[in-house]
N, C-alpha and C positions, 0 to 999 in steps of 0.2 A: 504492499499499500505506497510506505514510504515514497519507493522507489517511481511509481506514477504520479506522486504528487511533485516530485523533481521534476519530472518530464513535463508534466506541465505548466512550472513556473518557470522554467527555463526560457522559452519560446515568449511566454508572456514578458520576463524582462527583456528579449533582446527585441521583442516588439515596440515595447517603451520606450526604452535608449534611442530605438532607432525613430522614431516620434518625435525625440529631446525631450519628454516626460521624463521624471524619477522611477527608475523600477520598483513595484512595492512588495518584491520578496526579497531581492537582492540576492541570489543563490552564491551567484560566483564570487561576492565578496564575504562570505563568513570562512571563518578561518578551517571548519571541517571542509569545508568543499576545495580549499585551496589545500588542505593537507593532503586529498582524497587526489587530485589533480596533481602534486607534484611523484605522488607515488606509483601512478599513470607510469610518469615521465622515465622511473628508475628499470634498472636493467634486471630482467628476472635469470638467474644464474641457477640452471638443473648441472651438478656437476663441472663439468669442463666447457658446457654450453651456455652460453648467455645470449638471449632473447631480448631483443631492442622492441619492444612498441610504441606503434608513436599512432 
């Protein structure tokens, strides 16, 4: 349920920002979201093999 809420809030924030308005949810500005995004950028290593996700 949380996933669906975030999926709805992100496009809403993007639309508000594109219209020059203040986004109501500001998901991307939360510390949890920034930590999640940073974790996605880290390479995932399994033994001698590293996978770089983008």
